[in-house]
N, C-alpha and C positions, 0 to 999 in steps of 0.2 A: 485493607488494601496497602500493599507496599508501593512506595514511589521512591525514586532516587533523584534529589534535587539537582544533580549535575547531569542528568540525562536529558538530551534534546527532546526525545519523544515524550517523556514524563511532562516536560514544559509545555509541550504542544496540547497534551491531554488537560492540563490544568489552565490552559490559555495563556501563558505567560508568553508563548511563542504563536504568532497567528499561522493558520494553515487553511487550506481549502477544503474543508469536511465535506464528505459526500454521504456519509452514513455514520450513525453512532447508536449503540444499546448501551445496556448497564454493564457490559463486559469486554466491549470493543470500540475503537474509533477508527475510521477510515478516512484518508484524506490523499489529496494528489500528490505525486512525487515531484518535488521541484527540479529534479533532474531527469525528466522522463523518457522511457526508452521508446514509448509510442505514446499516440493521442490517448490520453485518459488513464495513463500508468498511475495505480492507486496503491498505497500502503495500507494494510489492516494491522492494527497493533493491539494488544491487550491492555485495558487500563491498569491492570497490576504490572509492576515492573517485574519482569524475568530476562534476564540475558539472552537466551536464545531457546530454540526448539527442545534441546536436549538437557537444559538446566532446570532443575526443580524450582518452584512447582509447577507441573505440566499446565501449559496453557492453550495448546493447539486445540483440543476439543471444547474449550470454552469459548473461543473465538470462531468455532466452525460455522456457527449460524450467521455472523457477521460477514465471513468470507463468502458464504454462500450468496446471501442477500446482495452483497456489494458486487459480486461476480456477474450476478444477473442483471443488476442496475446499469452496469457499465455496458453490457453486450446490448441491452435493450435501448438505452438512452443514446448511446454513440453508434448504434447501428454496426458493431464491430463483427466480423467474419469468425472470430475465434477468441480465445484467451489462453495465456500462459499463467501458471502459479508457480511461484519460486519462494523459497525461503533458505537463508544460508545460515549454518551454525558454526561459530568459531572463525577466527581470522584465517585459518588455512582454506577454508570455505569461500573466502572473500566477503564475509560479514564486516561491515564498517561502523554501524551503529549497534551498541549492544544492548538492544531492547528488542525482544522478540517482534519480528516483522515480515509479513508475507506480502510480497509484491504479486499484484494483479495486473498482468499486461494485455490489454486489448490488443487484437491483432487484425490486420486488415489485409485484403486479398492482393494488394499492389506490393506488399512487402512479407511474403509467406516464408514459413520454414524457420528453424532455429538459427540459421546463419544470419538472419536479420533481426534477432531478438535482442542482443546485448549490446549496449552502448547508447549514449545519449542522443536524442533527436533534437536537434535545435528548432526545428519546425514545431514540434510538440511542446516545447518548452516556451516557445513565444506565445503560445495559444492557451496558456493554463486558465486564464480568467474566462474566456470564452467556453471552454470545457467545462469548466466548474459551473458556469450558468445553465450549460446544456443538461448536465447531469442533474442539477438539483431543482430544476424548473418544474 
């Protein structure tokens, strides 16, 4: 399995950088985003370092089961009314960390639609420890 010692997500995978992990299997790790767009915003990343969705070797199918399990966990544990899935590939698409990652963004009835999707939510950011405890309990 390839790793990049300068990659922040690779450092999270090996435990050099702490995270609020909510799911892990042999192919992927899922943890709360530190700049959440909503309560429970989670990133799912492959254990193998690959820059993005369109860079070889392909990893999306490998992390598919983790995406599915984590999405269901978030909706169930956080009582979300819906969920958005997003992955950006390359800087022009807005990718900032160059290790494939899929955003799972729980959505709630009080902030519906795409207009309320993108951008940090200070309330969600202040609640990370409580959200982590709720998901992992």
